[in-house]
N, C-alpha and C positions, 0 to 999 in steps of 0.2 A: 165281137160285140153284137148284142142284140139290137134290132132296129125297131123302133116303137113311133107310133103317131101320136104326137102329143096335141091336145086341144089348147086353144088360147082362151084363158079365164079373165073375165073383167073383174078386178077387185078394186074398189075405191078410185076408179077413174083412170086406171091404166092397164095395159095388157100385160098379164104375168103368165110367163110360160110354165106349164106343169112339167115337174121332173118325175120322170119314171124311175123305176128301181135302178136303171142304168142310163143316166143322162150324159154319158160320154160320147154318144152318137154325134158325129159332125154336125153342126148346125145346119149346113147347107143342104144335107139330105133330108131335113125335116120340112122343107118348103111346101112340097106337095100335101103334106098331111095338114099343114097349117091352112092352105088354100081350101081344103075339103071341109075344114071345121069352122070356117068364118061365120060371124053372126047371121042370123036370118034377117029378112026385111022387117019383120015385126020387131025383133030385138032392137034393130037400128032406129026405128021409129020411136021405141020406148026411151032409148039413150038420148035421142034429140030432145025429147020433151024433159028429161032430166038429166041434163049434161053432167058428167062427172067433174069432181073437184080437181083442178090442176095440181100435178105432183109438186110437193114442196111448198104448197100454199099454206098459210098460216090458219086457214080455216079448216084444214084436214085435221080431224079429231085424233087420228093415230099418230100424229108427229108432234112432238113436244115444240111449243112455239119457239123456245130459245134455240133449240137444235136446228129448226127449220130456218130461222134467221141467220143462224150461224153458218149453215150450209150456203145460203145465197151469198153471204159475204166472202166466204172462201171461193165460191165460183167466180164472183166479180174480180177477186184478186188474181185468180189463176188466169182469167182470160186477159187481163192487162199483162201479166207475167209472159204469156205466150206472144202477145203482140210485141213487147219489148224484145224478146229473144228473137224473133224473126227481123226486126228492124237492126238490131246488132249484127246478125249474121249477114244481112244484106249490104250493110256499110262494109263489113270485111271483105265480102265477095267483089265489091267493086274495087277494092285496094289490092286484094291478093287473089290470084286464080285459086279456084277450088281444087283441093288436093285430098286424096284419101278415098274413102268409102262413099258409095252413092248415097246412102242414107245415114252413115255415121255409126252403123251398127253392123257388127260382124255377125254373121249368121252362125250359131253355134250347132254342132252335132249333137243329136239326141236320138240315137238309135234305141236307147233304153230309157228314155226320160220318163216314161210312164211307169217304171218300176219304183215303188215306194222306197224311201232312203233307208228304211230299216233293214230292207233285203239287201240292198247294194253295199252297205256299210261293212259287211263281214269280211274282215281281212283287208278291207281298203284303207289306204292311208291318203288323205288329200294333201296335195303340194300347197304350200302357201303361195298367195300371189305375189309375184316379185314387183317390189316397189319401183316407181319409175324414178328416173334421175333427173328429170326436168320438173320444175315446179308447175302445180297446176294452172297458174296464170300464164305460164309461157315466159314470164319475166326473169331475167337474168340477174343474178345478185353477186356484186363484185366481191371478190375475196380481199378482204382488208389485211394488211400487214399488221398483225396484232402483236408482233414483237416489239413495235415501236411505241413510245408514249410520247405524245405531244405535250409539251409544257407550255402553259400560257405565258404570253408576253416575251418569249424569247424568239419565237419563229424558227426555231431549229428542233430537229428530232434527235433523240439520243436514247441508247439502251440504258434501262434502269433496273435496278432490282426492286422487288416488292418493298423492301424497307425504304428505299429512296423514294418510291411513289407515294408512300405515306407522308413523307416529310414535305414534298413538293405538291402543290395544287394540281391535280390532273385534269385534263379537258375531258368533259363527258363523252363517253363513246355512244355516238348516235348511230347505232347500226341501221336504224330505218332510212337514213340518208344514203347508205351504201347497201342496197338490199341484196341479200346472199345469193350468189349462185354458188351452190355446193352440189357435189355429186350425191348428197345424201349419206355418205360414209364419214369422212373425217369431220368431228365436231371441233376439235381443239388441237393445238400444237404443244403447248405447255400447260400443266395443271399441277398447282400446289396447295394443299390444305392440311388441316390438323386433325383429321379423322372425326371421329364421333364422341359424343359425351354420354357416358354411362350413368344410369341412375345410381344413387349412393347405395352402399350396403345395407342390408337390413339391421335396424337397431332393436334388440331384444326389448320385450316390455318389462316394466317393473315386476318384481317377484310377486307383489300382491294382486296383479292383474292376471287372472287366469279364467280360461274358459271352464264351464261347469258342465258335468255329464251326470244326468240322474240326480242333480241337486249337489253334487260333490265335485270340489275343485280338482282339476287334473293338470299335471305338468306334461307340455308338448315338446317335442324336439323343435329347434329353432326353425326348420324348413316347414313343419306342420303349423307352428305357431304363427308364421308369417301369412300363411294361407288362411287360417281361421281368423286372423285379423281382417283380412280382405272382406270377408263376409260381414264381420262384426261392424266394420265401419259403414256398411250399406244396410243396416238393419232397419232404418227408418224409410228406405227407398221402396219404390214399386217392384224393383228387380227382386228383393228379398222375399216378397210374397208371391213371386212367379213360381209355380210348381216345376216347371222344366228346369229354371235357372237353379233352384235349390237342389233338384236331384242330380244335375251335372256337377254342381260344386260338391256335394258330399261324395259322390263316386270318386272324384279327383283327390279330394281330402282323405278319404280312406287310403287310397293308393300311395299318396305321399307319407302318410302316418306309417304304413307297413314298410316303406322303403327306408324311413328315417328311424326306426326302433321302437314305435308305438308310443302311446300315452301311458303315464304312471300316475297312480292315485296318491293321496297323502301319505300312505304307508309304504310307498315305494314299488308297490306291485303293478304288473300290468294291467291296463283297462282296456277291454275290448270295446271300441266305439262302433257300435252297429245300428244305432237308431238316430235318425237326424232329429226326431222330435225331442229326444232326451238332451239334445245339445243346447247349451245357453250360452250365447255370445254377448248377453248384456253387460257384463262387467268391461268387456273390450270396447263395447260401444260407448259406455260412460266414460271411459278412459279417453278415447278419441275426442269425445265431445269437450272434455275438460281441456285437452291441448288446443283445440279450436278457439275456446273461450280465453285461454292464456294468450294466444296470439292476437286475438282481437283487442285484448286489454293493452297491449304493448304501446298502443298509440300510434300516431303517425310517425314520430321519430323512430320508434322501434321498428316499425314496418319498412319504414324507409331504409334503415340500416340493414335489414335482412335482404332487402331487395338488392341493394348495393353489392353485397357479399355474393348474392346469386348472380348478378351481372358480370362480376369479376370472374367468377368461375367459368362462365360462358363465353366470355370476350373472345378468346382465340378461336372459337369455333364458328363464329358469326360469318366469317368472310373466308373466301379462297382467292387465288389468282389464277385466272384463266387467260391464257396468252398475254400474261403482263397485267390485265386489267383486274382491278379489285371487284369481285361480284359476291353478293350477298347469298349465303347458304340458306335453303328452307329449313327442313326438318333434321337437324343436326343431332337431336337428342334420340337416343335409343329408348324405345318405349319402356316404361317400367313394368314389372310384373303385376298381375292383378287378375280380375275375373272378367272374362270376355262378356261384353254386353251384347254385340250383334244388333243388327237393325231389324225391326218387325219381330216376327215370330221366328227367330233363328233357333234351329235345332241344337245347336252347340252353346247357347247362351249360359253363362254361369261356369263354363269350363275354366281351369286355371291357366292363364297365360304364362309360361316360364320365363325365368329371368334370361335374358339374352347374354351369352358369354363371348368375349373376344375371339375365342375359338371358332365361333359361328360367323364371324363377320369377314367379309372380302373388302379389301381396300383398292379403290381405282386411282391411280395417281400417275403424274408424269414420270418418265423414265429418269430424268435428271433431278427430280425433286427428291427431298429427305422424307423417307417414309415415317409417319407419325408413330411415335411409341405406344404399344398397347399398354394397358393397366400393369403394374408390376406383378410379376408371377405368371403372366399370360402371354399369349401370342395370337397373331392374326390367322384366320383360316387360310388366307391367301392374299398376295399382293399382285395386282395385275396393272397393266399400262395400255388400256383400250381406249384409243381416242375416237372410237365410232360410236361411244354411248356418252350420255351426259351425267350419269350418276357418279358419286364420290365413294359411296360404301353400300353393301347390300348384305342381307341375311334372310333366312326362312323362319317364319314364325311357326309356332307349333299347333295352333288351333286348326286351321284350314290349310296349312302348308303353303301360304301365300309368300311370295318374294317381296320383301320390304327394301326399299331404296332410300338413300339419302340424296336428295335433288338439290339443285339451285333454286333460290326463292323465286317467286312469282314476278318479282321486279327485275330479274337478272335478263341479261340480252338474249340467252338461248331460249328462255321462257317466252320472253316477248316475241322472238321470231317465230316460235311454234303457234302462239296465238295468231300472229300476223298471217302465217301460212293457212291456218284453218279458215280465217275469214275470207282470205283471198280465194280459197278453193270453193267457198260458198258463193262468192261473186261470180266466179267462173261458171258455176252451175246455171245462173240465169240466162248465159248463152245457149244453153242446151235443153232447158227445162221443157220447153213446147214439144220437141222432138220425143223426149222420154215419155212425156204424158200421152202424145199421140200413139206411140208405139204400145205402151202398156195398155192402153184403151183398147187398141186393135187386138191384142193379145188376150184380152179377157174372154174372146170367143175362140181361142185356139183349139184346134182338134187335139193337140197334145196336152195332156193333163198337167205335165211339169210346167210348160209355159203358161198354162192359165192360172196355176197356183202361183207362179212368180208374179205374173201380171197383178193378180188380186192383193197379194202382199205389197207390192209396190204402191198400189192404190191406196191402201190402208196406212202405209208409212208416210206417204206424201199428204193425204188429205186429212188423215186423223192424228197425225204426229205420233204414231206408235213407234217404240223403239224396236230395233230389228229382232233383239232377243237372241239369247245363246242358250245351248243345253246346260242344265245343271246337274250336280251329282247329288246322290240321295241325302248326303249330309248338309247341303245348303238350303237356304230358305228358298221356298216354292215361289219364286219371282219369275215372271215370264214376259216375253215381248211377242211381237208379231209372228215370226217364224216358229216360235215354241208354244203359241196357243193351242189348248186342247179342246176337246169336244164340249166340256162343261164350261168353258169360258165364253162362249158365244151363245146367245139366244135369239132365234129368228121370229120377228113378228110380222106377218104380211101386212101390206104389201111390200114394204121396202124398209123396215126398221130393224137395225141390228143392235142388240143389248150386249155390251162388253162388261164382263165382271170378272177381274182378275187381280192378283197382287203384282205391281209393276216394281220399278227399280226403287231401292230402299224400303221395300215392303209396304209401299203405299198403295191402297186400293184404288184400282182404275175401274170407275164404274161410268159408263156413258151409254146413253140410249139415243141413237143417231140414225137419221136416214141416209141411205147409200143408193147409188144409182142401180136400176134393176138388174143389169148384168152381174153386178158384184154380189147382190143379194142371192141371185141364182146360183152363182158359182159356190157361195159359202153354203148353201142348201145342198149342192152336190158333194161339196166336201165333208158334210155331216151325215151323209146318208149311210144306211145300214151297209155292211155289218158293223160300222163305227159306233163306238159307245164311250161312255165316260172314261177318261184316262188316254184316249186315242188322240194323235195329233191331227190337227186339222190340215196343216201344210206337210203331209207325209212325204212329199216328193221334193222338198225344198229346205235348204238351210242358209245361214247368213253367209257362209263361204261361197256358195254357188251364187247368192244374191249379189255380192259384192262384185265377184269376178264378171258377172254380166254387166253391171253398172260401169265397170272400168272400160268397157268397149265404147262408151259415149264420152268419157272424159278421163284422163290419167289421174289416178288417185281417188276417184269418186267412189264413196260408199254410202250405205244407207243412212249413217248418222249425220252426213251432210246436208240432207233434206231438212232437219230441224233447224239447223243454223241458217240455211238459206231461207226457209219459210218465215223464220222469225225476224231476220233482217229486212227481207223484202217487205213483209208486212208492216214492220215498224217505219219504213221509208214511206209507205203508203200513208200511214197514220199521221206521221210528221208533216207530210205535205198539206195535210187538211187543217193544220192548226193555223189560226191567224195571228198575225205579229201584232198583237195589241194586248192591253191590260197590263196589270202589275207583274212583277216577277213571281209573285206567289201564284196567281192565276196562270202564268205560262207553265210553271213547275207542276200544278195541278193537271194541266192539259197534257203534259208530258207523262205523268203518272197514269193517266187516263189511257193513253196511247199503249204504255207499257202493259197496262192490264189487259187491253183488247189482245195484244200479241200473246200474252200469257194464256189467255182463254182459246184463241184461235189455234195456238200450238200446244194446248193442253199441258201446261206446265203446273202440275198440282203439287200440294204439299199436305201432310196431315196437320190437323188443327193443333197448334201449341198447347202443351199442358198448362202454360201460364196465361193462355189467351183470356180466359174468363177473369182471372185475377187482374190482368192489365186493364181490361175493360172497366172493371169495377173501380180501379184506381183513376181512370180517365174520367169515369162518371163523377166520382168525388172531387176531382179536381175542377170539373165544370160547375158542379154545385157550389164549391168554394169560391169560384169567381163571381157566381150569381150572388152569393151572400155578400161579397165585397162591393157589388153594384148596389145592393140594397142599403148597405151602410153609408154609401155616398149619397143616396137619395134622402136618407134620413138627416145627413148633414145639412142638405139644402133646405130642408123643413125647418131646422133649427135656426138657419139664416133667414128664411122667408116662409113663415108659418102659413100665410094665406095661399100658397103657391099650390097645394093640394086641392083647393076648390076650383082654382082656375084651370088646372090641368090633371084632372082625376085619372085619365088613362096612363098618363106616364108614371103615377104613384100607385097604380093598381098592384095588388099583391102578386108576387111571383109564385105560381102554383108548384114549381119545381122545388121550392125550399119553404113552402108554408107548412113547416112542422116544427114546433118549438122544441121538441126532444132533439131532433137532429141539429138545430142550431146551437143548442147548449153542448152537445157532443163535439161539434165542430170548433166551439170557442175553446174547449179543453184541448182539442188537437192543435190550434193555433198558439196556445200558451206553451204547449210542449215543443212545438216547432220553432218558437222563438227561443226558448231555453237552450235547445240544441244548437241554434244558429249562434247564440252569444257565447256558448262554451266552446264551440269549435274554433271561433275567431280568437277567443283568448288563448287557447292551446297553440295556435298557429303563431301568434305573435310572440309567445314564450319561446317556441322553437327557434324562430328567426334571432331573437335576443341571445340565446344560448349558442347559436352557431356564430354569431358575431362576437362572442366572449363577454356579453354583457349579462347582468343579473335578471333573473326571470321575474316577472310581476308576482306580487303576493296574492294569496287566495281571497284576500280582503277585497282586492280590486274586482275579482270575479262576482263576489257577493253584492258589491255596489252596482255592477252592471246588471245583475239579475233582478234588481229592484223593479225594473221595468214590468216583470211578470205580475207584481202585485198591482200595479197601475192598470195592468190589462184586465186582471180579475175585477177590479172595482168599476172599471168602465164597462165591461160586459154585464155585471150585476145591474148597474143603472140603465143600461139599455134594455136588458130584458123586462125591467120593471115599468119603464116608462115609454119604451119604444122610440126614444130620442138619443142623439149622439151629439156632443159638442164638437164642432169641427176645429181642426187645427189652426193656430194663428197664422193669419195672412190668407185664409181660405176665402174665396168668393164663389158665388153661385156660377159664374162663367168658368172658372178653373174647375169646379166639381162636375159641371156637365161635360167639359171636355175630358175629364178622367172618365166619366160614364161612358162616353163614346168610345175611347180606347178600350175599355173594359168589355164592351159589347163586341168589338173586333177580335179580341182574344177569346171570347166565349164562341163566337162563330168559327174561329179557327180551330179551336179544341173540338168543337161538335163535328166539324168536316173531317178532322183527323180520325176521330173515334168511328165515324161512319166508314171511312176508307179501310180503317183497321179491321172492322166487322166484315165489310164486303170482300175484303182480299184474304180472309183467314184461311181460305183453302187454295189460294192462287199464289203461286211462287214467283213474285215480281223479281226477286233478286236473281232467281235461276235465269230468267230471260235476260235481265240486264247485264249479268256478268258473264254468262257463258253461251247465250245464243245470239243476242243483239250485237252486231259489230259496233264496238265502242266508238268508231269515227261518226257514226249517226248521232250519238250523244253529244260528241264535241261539236259537230255541225250544227245541232239544234241550239246548243249554248251560245255559239258564236252568232248565229244568225238571229237569235231571239234575245240576245243580251241577258242570258241567264247565267249566273256564276256557276262555273264548272263544280265548285265545292257544294253546290246544292243538290247535285245529283251523285257525284263520285266522292265518296269518303277519301281520307288520305291514302289508304291502303290501295284503292282502286286507281287513284290518280298516279300512283307510283308504278302500279302494275300496267297501266295503259298510257304511260308516258309517250310511247311512240305514236299513239293515236291522237293525243292532244297537240303534239307538234307536227303531226303530218296532215291533218284534216283542216279544211277551212269551211267557211260558211256556204260554199257551193258544192260541197262534196256529196256524191251520190253512191249509193250502194251499188 
């Protein structure tokens, strides 16, 4: 290494160390050079006269105000986290003698740590990190004798078959009251299930529905016709206009045509399908649209019958018996064939997903259980009895070669245990977070480049909530995480601004302009120096395997992804502690959502703006305008009862500028008439369905016509209103009653406007991601119990089932 003397440059108020062409020189050896290059007395006087702006201050024009504020908030939360971690360890040290390493971190050997990974990987195979047998929390989970079923009201236990368990009411298995100690291997003792549900066989299209090629109808083999139909059904979607999607589809379509015998013209001769532009899938599209319309026209009764038939076919696959307990199965359906969409700009979008055959499916079931029969004429790929895994069936899909699994539902005990352990691991991290942050902050200046890269990556993962990132193959979407960042993904703006711009998970663009501490900025500058250029890795001496192995020295089972869960939950605890226990349920709910939003922003949980966002916003705007019109009508009724009121209170009767448009009012009146017609008709049909179900005669159409007479009354009333500006109030109406209705209407308008603003503000923030995956559900339960907010307000039915363990185990004093 060359040794160079670097000056100290003042930029925007803080000392920035110049990086030479080789800034790997140990920092300690530069001290003499720094002292020689210190500012002159004249320079010092000038700086005293014009003092620099403190780093991170909102007045610094180089730092985005929101980013600077966010950085300060993160720093405050981190300081409190460090204090809490030290207090927790101090309490433990009083109770238990300190055992283990001096600083909790094992020093790793790094004889060649400064060699880029690209050079080390040739012929090297990394061993996976052994999973620990103890839970991260150190808690022991009792092994429940799951062969016994406790029957309510009898006080005795007896062995039961699955059939008997169905007949008698079972006591719910509350695994969270007997929390698991398992060695991480055996997941179950007995397992019984009915396999998987395959999609129905392909039904050929009617003979008159054919694809056209060059304007001429062609007859396709069934295999090719099915694939052509996939594209025809998607003709009006954005996928069909995607060039990559169309190219991949056509390539696979041609291959399937060749394998199945090729297309035939009207004269029976072979037709070579060579040009995608000559293919016309419109007849197929029209046919599928007709089928959709027929299904819609079935009415509620017809759709209900179809659903009942579908439910009956699926019934036996819905549940399995795990150690004698009835557990719900998740995705028991084998995915039907179709065209692969992919997320973001996936290079394989449009390729044909082949139909999965039973011969590709491996069944996992208990040794004593009856193996489910495959479809007639078929056999399973294999039948195994592996009680160390929780999947029931598996196969490999043909697009990316991914392994698909049939797992238990999110509400099952095994899934619940998995969630519980995930959040407990994040809770355990709060005991060690200060040491981890102190260590990686110190190693930001390490002489070993591998250690310095690792420390910088840990800073970015912890502070900016970047995902760790894994290597991608050439045929996968170009999504990256921290360890897989490349030269072009980071732009450096002195003195300390880093601009990240890359595609993250699900091909969502990650763009963030954020200040970092000076040493991280300096390190990134070193990692980008020549000869590195576009396409080169920023962290060329680090990968996720090495990073996670290092993290496990601090805590069993710790990996980079735990930081996201920890930071989200810890931050949410901080935000909830600041909410005052006063106001209405709606105000408390709004405060919870605001806290959730802050967590999502702090932890960078982003999402792409929904395609339907603008449509939803327009609908909500129309709904608000409709409520304003109803308020206007109530005021007009008051004037009909008390004409002099307008002079007494002109402000109250001032025209509403939001709906001061006669054309819009007339259009809205037409909408109201159609809405009423739809309401009356649906109510009539529902009454008829109930009558027929009870074996009674249906109402005649004459009854519906009489009920629809109200529409003519509405038309007459609207015409008179538009002409005179007056509305006759209904019988029994009084000014007081109408004023009360206006007050309620204003509350509804305010609520809708608030919801619209929240929807707009949160269009790029994934609140659901934070609430479901990263915030410990016990925090939400604690909030609801402490602030008297119904849990139904925050958790929908599916989430209440998924997090039942949290609802029943957390109280109003629970802390993360």
